[in-house]
Backbone bond lengths (Angstrom), bond angles and torsions (degrees), N, CA, C in turn:
res aa  C-N    CA-C-N  psi(-1)  N-CA   C-N-CA  omega(-1)  CA-C   N-CA-C  phi
1 X - - - 1.461 - - 1.526 110.52 -
2 X 1.333 118.62 -36.61 1.463 120.66 -174.94 1.520 112.90 -56.60
3 X 1.338 117.86 -37.32 1.452 118.96 -178.04 1.529 112.30 -69.21
4 X 1.335 117.72 -14.92 1.457 119.88 178.85 1.527 112.40 -97.00
5 X 1.316 116.46 -3.84 1.469 121.71 176.13 1.518 106.34 -85.51
6 X 1.325 117.21 121.60 1.459 120.80 -173.16 1.522 110.45 -128.43
7 X 1.330 115.05 176.02 1.463 119.61 171.98 1.528 106.82 -59.06
8 X 1.336 117.45 132.86 1.468 119.16 -175.08 1.530 113.65 -56.08
9 X 1.322 114.55 134.39 1.461 121.31 172.90 1.520 106.53 -88.13
10 X 1.305 115.98 142.36 1.462 121.45 -174.78 1.520 110.52 -121.06
11 X 1.320 115.10 140.86 1.460 121.92 174.03 1.519 106.72 -138.43
12 X 1.318 116.60 121.30 1.464 119.75 179.63 1.510 111.27 114.32
13 X 1.315 115.88 -152.09 1.464 122.93 -172.00 1.528 111.16 -85.13
14 X 1.345 116.22 93.43 1.467 119.72 -176.91 1.531 113.36 -74.97
15 X 1.330 117.76 -5.52 1.473 119.18 175.36 1.529 110.62 -67.50
16 X 1.331 117.40 -17.55 1.470 120.97 178.41 1.523 111.33 -61.63
17 X 1.318 116.84 -24.44 1.472 120.29 179.68 1.521 111.89 -64.68
18 X 1.334 117.15 -19.71 1.468 121.48 179.40 1.526 112.80 -87.09
19 X 1.331 117.22 -6.71 1.462 121.85 -177.77 1.526 111.19 -87.30
20 X 1.327 115.78 165.17 1.459 121.26 169.84 1.524 106.73 -70.11
21 X 1.326 116.58 123.72 1.459 121.01 -173.52 1.528 111.26 -117.81
22 X 1.334 115.03 136.55 1.455 121.88 177.07 1.524 107.83 -112.44
23 X 1.341 116.43 119.06 1.464 120.96 177.95 1.518 109.02 -83.04
24 X 1.334 116.33 136.26 1.457 121.58 174.33 1.523 108.16 -113.60
25 X 1.329 115.39 120.63 1.458 122.06 178.71 1.522 108.59 -123.84
26 X 1.323 115.60 144.41 1.462 118.85 178.30 1.526 108.72 -156.68
27 X 1.329 116.07 134.72 1.464 121.17 175.65 1.520 110.20 -64.06
28 X 1.322 115.30 157.33 1.472 119.65 178.87 1.518 111.32 -64.77
29 X 1.330 116.64 -39.64 1.463 120.91 177.25 1.513 108.44 -94.16
30 X 1.314 115.65 125.73 1.461 120.94 -174.91 1.522 109.02 -139.30
31 X 1.327 118.16 136.32 1.468 119.57 177.13 1.533 110.94 -61.16
32 X 1.319 115.76 141.08 1.465 121.06 -179.14 1.522 111.61 -56.14
33 X 1.312 117.28 -32.11 1.465 120.87 -177.75 1.529 112.77 -66.35
34 X 1.315 117.56 -16.15 1.469 120.54 -177.49 1.533 112.30 -99.85
35 X 1.329 116.87 -19.30 1.470 120.57 -176.52 1.525 111.73 -55.48
36 X 1.322 117.72 -53.62 1.468 120.69 -178.26 1.528 111.37 -63.53
37 X 1.328 117.08 -33.36 1.462 120.13 177.59 1.526 111.03 -65.53
38 X 1.326 117.38 -35.49 1.469 120.85 175.80 1.530 110.34 -66.26
39 X 1.333 116.54 -40.61 1.459 120.51 177.79 1.529 110.44 -62.76
40 X 1.330 115.94 -45.23 1.470 120.18 178.99 1.521 110.75 -61.74
41 X 1.323 116.77 -41.01 1.464 121.02 177.72 1.532 110.36 -60.04
42 X 1.343 116.48 -46.09 1.467 120.81 -178.61 1.531 111.12 -61.55
43 X 1.325 116.81 -42.31 1.469 120.80 179.56 1.525 110.28 -64.59
44 X 1.324 117.08 -42.16 1.472 120.91 178.48 1.527 110.79 -62.48
45 X 1.321 116.91 -44.95 1.474 120.69 -179.31 1.528 110.75 -67.57
46 X 1.322 116.43 -35.75 1.468 120.11 176.38 1.521 109.68 -61.30
47 X 1.326 116.38 -45.52 1.465 120.54 -178.90 1.526 112.24 -67.23
48 X 1.338 116.99 -30.95 1.470 120.97 177.44 1.529 111.69 -78.46
49 X 1.341 117.41 -16.92 1.463 120.85 -179.22 1.519 113.29 81.20
50 X 1.330 117.68 21.57 1.459 122.56 -177.81 1.527 111.11 -67.55
51 X 1.331 115.87 137.16 1.463 120.72 173.36 1.531 108.11 -77.31
52 X 1.328 115.90 116.66 1.465 122.12 -178.44 1.523 108.64 -106.85
53 X 1.333 114.70 135.16 1.463 121.26 175.14 1.524 108.11 -118.47
54 X 1.333 116.51 130.53 1.455 120.73 -179.13 1.527 108.62 -160.84
55 X 1.327 114.28 166.62 1.459 118.96 173.00 1.510 111.26 -83.25
56 X 1.337 116.17 -21.51 1.459 122.44 -178.60 1.530 110.16 48.03
57 X 1.343 114.77 45.28 1.465 119.85 -175.22 1.527 113.09 -106.08
58 X 1.330 117.58 -46.26 1.469 119.43 178.23 1.530 108.47 -68.60
59 X 1.309 116.72 164.45 1.473 119.52 -177.96 1.522 111.72 -59.34
60 X 1.323 117.39 -43.66 1.473 119.22 -179.43 1.526 110.16 -65.41
61 X 1.344 117.72 -37.44 1.472 120.36 177.29 1.524 110.69 -65.90
62 X 1.323 117.03 -37.28 1.473 119.91 175.72 1.524 110.76 -64.08
63 X 1.338 115.95 -40.53 1.461 119.95 177.89 1.529 110.89 -63.64
64 X 1.326 116.43 -42.75 1.475 120.87 177.26 1.527 109.52 -60.48
65 X 1.328 117.39 -42.60 1.469 121.00 177.26 1.525 110.45 -58.40
66 X 1.325 116.58 -42.46 1.471 121.63 179.08 1.535 110.54 -55.78
67 X 1.341 116.73 -45.47 1.472 120.59 179.40 1.527 110.88 -68.27
68 X 1.323 117.01 -41.58 1.464 120.28 -179.51 1.535 111.61 -66.38
69 X 1.317 116.31 -38.26 1.473 121.03 -176.51 1.525 112.29 -62.97
70 X 1.327 117.96 -19.96 1.470 121.40 178.71 1.528 112.10 -76.51
71 X 1.332 116.86 -9.79 1.458 121.22 179.39 1.509 110.64 -98.78
72 X 1.325 115.33 -156.88 1.467 118.74 176.41 1.528 111.58 -137.23
73 X 1.336 116.11 17.77 1.453 119.78 178.23 1.536 109.40 -75.78
74 X 1.340 116.84 161.36 1.464 119.84 179.30 1.532 111.43 -70.59
75 X 1.325 115.47 141.60 1.456 122.00 178.82 1.524 108.05 -132.07
76 X 1.324 115.15 137.55 1.464 121.42 174.91 1.520 107.60 -119.06
77 X 1.322 115.82 123.31 1.464 122.69 178.17 1.528 107.55 -108.52
78 X 1.329 116.06 125.65 1.462 120.47 178.73 1.522 107.77 -110.57
79 X 1.314 115.70 122.61 1.459 121.11 -177.08 1.527 111.04 -85.72
80 X 1.324 116.62 149.17 1.459 122.66 175.92 1.525 109.21 -101.66
81 X 1.314 115.24 34.86 1.470 124.11 -179.27 1.524 106.97 -161.05
82 X 1.306 117.42 178.73 1.457 120.32 175.97 1.522 110.41 -67.39
83 X 1.329 115.69 164.76 1.468 121.16 -179.15 1.526 110.09 -61.17
84 X 1.312 114.93 134.78 1.464 120.61 177.64 1.529 109.38 -76.15
85 X 1.325 115.43 157.50 1.470 120.37 176.45 1.526 110.63 -89.51
86 X 1.340 117.38 -27.77 1.463 122.35 179.98 1.513 109.39 -135.71
87 X 1.329 115.37 148.53 1.464 121.27 178.61 1.516 109.02 -125.86
88 X 1.333 115.39 158.86 1.461 117.90 179.28 1.530 109.07 -65.59
89 X 1.340 117.92 160.59 1.464 121.82 -172.75 1.533 114.90 -56.51
90 X 1.330 118.28 -37.30 1.472 120.58 -179.93 1.534 109.64 -63.62
91 X 1.316 115.99 -45.64 1.469 120.09 179.91 1.523 110.25 -66.37
92 X 1.319 117.63 -43.45 1.464 120.55 179.58 1.530 111.09 -61.58
93 X 1.327 117.01 -40.46 1.471 121.05 178.55 1.534 109.93 -62.46
94 X 1.334 116.56 -42.43 1.463 120.05 179.08 1.532 111.10 -64.90
95 X 1.326 116.83 -38.30 1.472 120.21 175.46 1.527 109.92 -62.84
96 X 1.330 116.30 -45.24 1.464 121.53 -180.00 1.529 111.74 -61.70
97 X 1.334 116.29 -32.39 1.466 121.38 -179.50 1.536 112.42 -88.22
98 X 1.335 116.68 4.52 1.472 121.42 177.16 1.534 112.22 65.73
99 X 1.341 117.54 29.24 1.469 123.02 -176.95 1.513 113.28 -105.67
100 X 1.332 116.99 2.52 1.450 120.67 -172.34 1.522 110.03 -141.79
101 X 1.328 114.71 141.65 1.458 121.64 169.04 1.518 106.70 -121.01
102 X 1.321 116.66 128.26 1.458 121.23 175.72 1.527 106.89 -110.49
103 X 1.322 114.94 130.65 1.462 121.66 179.73 1.522 109.18 -120.20
104 X 1.325 115.51 146.06 1.453 120.57 170.58 1.522 108.44 -139.23
105 X 1.331 116.93 121.53 1.454 120.11 177.59 1.533 112.40 -87.01
106 X 1.333 116.49 11.94 1.458 120.08 -174.68 1.519 112.20 -117.88
107 X 1.305 114.70 153.73 1.448 123.62 174.32 1.526 108.89 -63.65
108 X 1.308 117.14 152.35 1.471 121.06 -178.43 1.526 112.44 -63.57
109 X 1.322 117.97 -16.56 1.469 120.86 177.80 1.534 111.95 -71.32
110 X 1.337 117.55 -18.65 1.466 121.11 178.51 1.526 107.56 -82.44
111 X 1.333 115.98 103.98 1.464 119.92 -173.61 1.528 113.19 -111.93
112 X 1.317 117.33 -5.39 1.465 121.23 179.26 1.528 110.18 -122.28
113 X 1.324 114.73 142.56 1.460 120.49 174.74 1.522 107.78 -82.98
114 X 1.328 115.63 129.13 1.465 121.37 176.19 1.531 107.79 -124.12
115 X 1.303 116.48 172.84 1.462 119.94 175.69 1.528 109.52 -59.25
116 X 1.325 117.20 -40.32 1.460 120.97 -178.95 1.535 111.85 -66.02
117 X 1.336 117.31 -44.09 1.468 118.56 -179.39 1.529 110.37 -70.02
118 X 1.338 117.05 -34.51 1.467 119.76 177.19 1.533 110.49 -65.73
119 X 1.334 117.43 -40.98 1.471 120.66 177.77 1.528 110.97 -63.25
120 X 1.333 117.01 -42.83 1.470 120.10 178.07 1.521 111.20 -65.51
121 X 1.326 116.83 -40.87 1.463 121.04 176.39 1.526 110.58 -59.19
122 X 1.328 116.81 -46.78 1.462 120.94 179.73 1.526 111.26 -63.03
123 X 1.316 117.43 -37.30 1.466 121.35 176.94 1.524 110.53 -62.59
124 X 1.329 117.17 -44.42 1.464 121.72 178.01 1.526 109.98 -60.91
125 X 1.334 117.05 -45.03 1.467 121.01 179.84 1.527 110.91 -59.79
126 X 1.315 116.49 -45.04 1.460 121.08 -179.25 1.527 110.72 -63.46
127 X 1.328 116.23 -40.77 1.465 119.81 179.17 1.529 111.90 -63.94
128 X 1.315 116.60 -39.29 1.467 121.44 -176.26 1.528 112.07 -77.86
129 X 1.330 116.73 -32.40 1.467 121.56 -174.50 1.529 111.99 -71.04
130 X 1.328 114.39 153.73 1.458 121.32 174.59 1.524 111.03 -91.90
131 X 1.321 115.74 -26.54 1.459 121.29 175.41 1.516 108.26 -150.04
132 X 1.332 115.86 163.91 1.459 121.69 -173.41 1.520 109.70 -128.16
133 X 1.338 115.63 134.04 1.457 121.70 173.26 1.524 106.84 -117.88
134 X 1.319 115.27 129.44 1.459 120.88 -179.12 1.523 108.20 -112.02
135 X 1.331 115.54 116.35 1.461 119.92 175.01 1.514 109.10 -63.59
136 X 1.328 115.59 -50.78 1.454 121.83 176.59 1.519 107.47 -167.12
137 X 1.316 116.46 136.42 1.464 121.90 175.92 1.520 108.50 -121.04
138 X 1.316 116.27 117.24 1.464 120.53 175.68 1.526 108.29 -56.96
139 X 1.327 118.39 132.83 1.470 120.44 -179.06 1.529 113.73 -54.08
140 X 1.309 118.69 -35.32 1.471 121.36 178.92 1.527 111.68 -107.43
141 X 1.339 116.97 16.98 1.455 121.11 -177.09 1.519 112.96 -85.74
142 X 1.318 116.15 -174.45 1.466 121.10 -175.58 1.528 113.41 -85.49
143 X 1.325 118.75 -18.63 1.467 120.49 179.73 1.523 110.87 -75.15
144 X 1.309 115.56 -42.85 1.468 121.25 -175.05 1.537 113.07 -50.87
145 X 1.347 119.68 -49.62 1.470 119.07 -179.29 1.534 113.58 -64.85
146 X 1.332 117.26 -29.61 1.466 120.19 -179.86 1.527 112.16 -66.69
147 X 1.324 116.03 -23.66 1.458 120.75 -176.28 1.527 112.86 -92.52
148 X 1.324 116.83 -10.52 1.461 120.29 179.44 1.523 109.45 -64.78
149 X 1.300 116.66 138.00 1.474 123.44 178.12 1.530 113.05 62.45
150 X 1.312 116.82 19.60 1.475 121.14 178.61 1.520 109.02 -76.58
151 X 1.323 116.77 133.81 1.477 121.28 -178.19 1.537 111.65 -93.06
152 X 1.316 117.59 -13.43 1.469 120.83 179.72 1.520 109.81 -77.94
153 X 1.333 116.76 153.62 1.474 118.99 177.46 1.519 111.19 -61.88
154 X 1.329 115.72 133.70 1.470 122.10 178.42 1.521 108.57 -122.84
155 X 1.328 116.48 127.81 1.457 122.47 175.82 1.504 108.48 -115.72
156 X 1.317 116.61 130.97 1.460 121.71 174.53 1.517 108.36 -100.92
157 X 1.332 115.77 129.01 1.463 119.71 176.88 1.522 107.31 -74.07
158 X 1.327 115.53 127.73 1.475 120.19 -179.85 1.505 109.98 -132.63
């Protein structure tokens, strides 16, 4: 896998990399009691104009993207695969409007998301972000170990 990890490819507004960035991470399995809190967080950050960086891959992350996309704040999407050739219309419109940066740290030959590519993607997001917000991290999941010994501010949505 290491030989397919490359310098991130960028599509969209790369000036977002100069902004204060908040990474949003969330496990695929999330308690129902936290879902609405994640939505409320996304709406608040949208209204504040915060630059959010996420993979927007799990269902809750996709939902957060949906709320963020209704605003006009900067968004950075990091893929856990090589750069796609086509994007859905909402994403393409955001790219056209200069409101989105899509990054991929993988070679174009990587066409499937795996646990390994998702972990590497999350590592890249954490490195790039100035602070981290965790919707929910499964105690034995893959997000939890990435946050151990992290020196950046981490907020857990509760």
